[in-house]
Backbone bond lengths (Angstrom), bond angles and torsions (degrees), N, CA, C in turn:
res aa  C-N    CA-C-N  psi(-1)  N-CA   C-N-CA  omega(-1)  CA-C   N-CA-C  phi
1 M - - - 1.348 - - 1.569 117.26 -
2 L 1.408 112.83 -40.51 1.448 113.05 175.56 1.510 118.80 -64.34
3 A 1.288 113.82 -29.82 1.558 118.06 175.75 1.473 105.69 -72.70
4 G 1.224 126.30 -30.69 1.505 124.18 173.75 1.503 111.79 -68.58
5 I 1.318 116.53 -40.50 1.445 120.60 177.58 1.466 111.32 -64.74
6 A 1.385 113.07 -43.62 1.514 116.10 179.75 1.546 107.98 -60.88
7 E 1.357 118.61 -42.67 1.458 118.38 179.59 1.544 110.52 -63.80
8 F 1.231 114.66 -42.47 1.508 120.80 178.62 1.523 110.10 -53.09
9 V 1.376 115.50 -49.44 1.446 118.50 -179.19 1.479 111.67 -67.20
10 C 1.368 118.05 -46.28 1.500 121.90 178.70 1.539 109.78 -52.22
11 N 1.276 116.69 -46.92 1.472 120.04 -177.12 1.503 113.31 -58.99
12 R 1.322 110.54 -38.64 1.610 116.51 -178.94 1.417 110.56 -80.88
13 V 1.296 123.20 -24.79 1.453 123.99 179.85 1.541 108.77 -90.89
14 E 1.379 113.72 -14.50 1.513 120.53 -176.04 1.451 117.13 62.54
15 V 1.383 108.70 50.68 1.473 115.57 168.82 1.542 109.86 -124.88
16 A 1.291 116.21 167.88 1.482 121.18 -175.20 1.561 107.95 -67.47
17 V 1.310 116.75 139.72 1.470 122.29 175.70 1.528 104.85 -78.50
18 P 1.403 117.78 129.98 1.420 121.68 179.80 1.575 111.77 -57.73
19 D 1.302 116.76 141.74 1.480 120.23 -178.05 1.543 110.07 -60.45
20 R 1.298 120.16 -31.87 1.490 119.97 -179.02 1.546 110.04 -67.18
21 A 1.289 120.05 -21.42 1.502 122.58 179.27 1.513 108.76 -75.55
22 R 1.389 117.23 -17.70 1.495 117.53 179.38 1.514 114.22 -104.79
23 R 1.314 116.52 10.05 1.461 118.83 176.80 1.553 107.70 -63.33
24 P 1.321 115.49 147.10 1.453 122.21 179.87 1.523 114.41 -53.82
25 E 1.336 117.21 -36.00 1.455 119.28 -179.12 1.572 114.12 -70.70
26 R 1.292 113.56 -6.31 1.500 122.26 174.56 1.498 114.41 -82.38
27 F 1.327 112.90 -5.14 1.505 116.04 -179.57 1.576 108.93 -117.15
28 L 1.343 112.65 138.36 1.516 118.74 -177.93 1.495 110.81 -75.61
29 D 1.358 114.62 146.58 1.418 118.97 171.72 1.557 111.06 -81.06
30 Q 1.233 116.62 -19.22 1.437 120.79 -177.97 1.498 109.28 -136.41
31 S 1.351 114.93 135.30 1.502 118.55 -171.58 1.557 108.77 -64.40
32 W 1.372 112.60 147.37 1.508 119.78 177.66 1.546 106.48 -123.83
33 F 1.303 112.13 120.55 1.420 117.31 178.19 1.520 106.42 -105.85
34 L 1.402 112.05 91.75 1.431 120.37 -167.80 1.474 116.94 -53.45
35 I 1.341 118.96 -46.68 1.468 121.37 178.84 1.454 114.38 -62.56
36 E 1.342 120.36 -37.25 1.455 122.50 175.78 1.558 109.40 -61.00
37 D 1.320 116.73 -43.51 1.509 119.05 176.77 1.506 112.47 -59.82
38 L 1.283 115.60 -41.63 1.473 121.91 -178.42 1.603 109.68 -70.16
39 A 1.281 115.97 -32.47 1.484 120.50 -176.06 1.589 105.42 -87.24
40 G 1.287 118.67 -18.70 1.471 121.50 -176.16 1.511 114.15 69.96
41 R 1.265 119.70 23.19 1.506 120.99 172.13 1.540 111.42 -150.04
42 R 1.324 108.48 156.29 1.583 116.12 -176.68 1.547 108.93 -104.06
43 S 1.278 112.70 147.79 1.441 118.98 178.88 1.567 109.46 -146.43
44 A 1.265 115.57 121.00 1.508 121.69 178.78 1.483 110.01 -62.60
45 A 1.375 117.35 -39.79 1.415 118.26 -179.81 1.527 113.76 -68.00
46 F 1.288 114.27 -36.00 1.468 118.79 175.91 1.461 112.03 -64.79
47 R 1.362 119.24 -44.09 1.426 122.07 177.21 1.479 114.43 -59.46
48 E 1.308 116.79 -39.23 1.437 122.66 177.47 1.576 109.43 -58.58
49 F 1.382 113.80 -47.60 1.380 120.30 -177.37 1.569 111.61 -66.15
50 I 1.303 116.44 -48.17 1.437 119.61 -172.49 1.521 112.59 -76.29
51 V 1.302 118.16 -16.77 1.511 121.80 174.39 1.556 106.91 -70.18
52 E 1.290 115.62 -35.87 1.486 121.42 176.52 1.485 116.47 -80.75
53 A 1.343 113.53 -25.75 1.585 121.27 -175.62 1.546 112.94 -92.58
54 A 1.292 116.47 -22.23 1.467 121.76 -173.14 1.585 110.39 -64.25
55 P 1.312 117.72 134.14 1.478 115.66 171.45 1.542 112.45 -58.94
56 A 1.267 114.87 141.47 1.442 119.55 -174.29 1.561 111.12 -62.59
57 E 1.257 116.17 -26.32 1.492 120.10 -177.96 1.581 112.06 -66.04
58 L 1.272 111.05 -30.63 1.482 120.54 177.35 1.546 111.80 -89.77
59 A 1.308 112.18 -50.40 1.511 118.37 -179.50 1.515 109.12 -54.71
60 S 1.237 122.53 -40.74 1.505 123.75 -177.29 1.569 107.54 -61.63
61 R 1.346 118.97 -23.94 1.390 122.01 178.99 1.542 114.46 -96.23
62 G 1.327 113.82 4.59 1.451 118.89 177.76 1.546 112.37 87.49
63 V 1.298 116.83 7.99 1.510 121.06 -178.75 1.505 107.69 -101.89
64 Y 1.282 117.96 121.24 1.527 124.40 -175.71 1.482 107.74 -115.97
65 I 1.387 114.36 109.58 1.418 122.53 174.80 1.506 105.08 -146.06
66 D 1.323 120.18 145.69 1.431 119.69 -175.05 1.529 108.37 -78.48
67 A 1.335 114.73 155.12 1.470 121.92 -177.28 1.499 113.80 -60.95
68 A 1.322 116.53 -33.21 1.463 121.35 -178.95 1.507 107.65 -61.76
69 S 1.295 122.72 -31.11 1.471 120.90 -178.74 1.503 107.35 -72.54
70 L 1.327 122.81 -11.78 1.479 122.35 179.44 1.558 109.02 -102.34
71 E 1.367 116.07 23.10 1.498 116.10 -171.35 1.524 109.76 -61.15
72 G 1.308 117.65 -42.51 1.471 118.21 -179.85 1.583 113.69 -64.69
73 V 1.338 113.11 -32.53 1.502 115.54 174.99 1.546 110.00 -69.89
74 Q 1.350 114.93 -36.13 1.488 117.93 179.12 1.551 108.50 -65.81
75 I 1.315 119.17 -42.05 1.493 120.43 -176.34 1.562 104.53 -65.35
76 A 1.265 118.00 -50.78 1.447 118.99 178.45 1.553 117.66 -53.91
77 A 1.375 113.27 -39.61 1.464 119.42 176.13 1.516 109.41 -63.60
78 E 1.345 118.32 -44.67 1.407 121.79 -179.70 1.466 114.94 -58.17
79 R 1.384 115.92 -44.55 1.485 125.89 174.48 1.494 107.61 -57.58
80 L 1.316 119.23 -50.42 1.463 121.40 -176.98 1.511 110.65 -61.30
81 R 1.412 116.98 -41.83 1.461 121.93 179.17 1.521 109.08 -59.43
82 R 1.267 116.87 -45.52 1.465 120.40 -179.53 1.451 114.60 -63.09
83 T 1.337 116.08 -37.69 1.409 122.45 179.71 1.582 106.96 -67.74
84 R 1.336 117.39 -45.66 1.461 119.07 177.71 1.508 110.02 -59.79
85 V 1.305 121.10 -43.45 1.451 127.04 -176.87 1.552 108.66 -62.20
86 S 1.350 117.86 -45.88 1.448 119.74 -179.27 1.509 112.76 -67.32
87 R 1.324 116.73 -29.73 1.464 118.66 179.17 1.521 113.34 -77.89
88 T 1.330 117.62 -30.36 1.454 123.69 178.47 1.558 115.27 -89.92
89 G 1.352 112.45 -21.36 1.442 117.94 -178.64 1.413 117.24 -89.13
């Protein structure tokens, strides 16, 4: 999951994703629907929704969580991107 979040942030900040985040062991063999595990119940309708809503960087690793759950990460990534732009601009 952390490798997926790292890739998510790198893509938004427009920096290269570290090679270690792309190692095969950073990808799950079986899908993980995080919210279902936290809620303790399964839902076919939820899975259908979350497969569409999950950020590609996490879904490609078999981790399914909606983008809204990463709101704080998105805010931090945007701040970091702005900082990088102001330093290079």
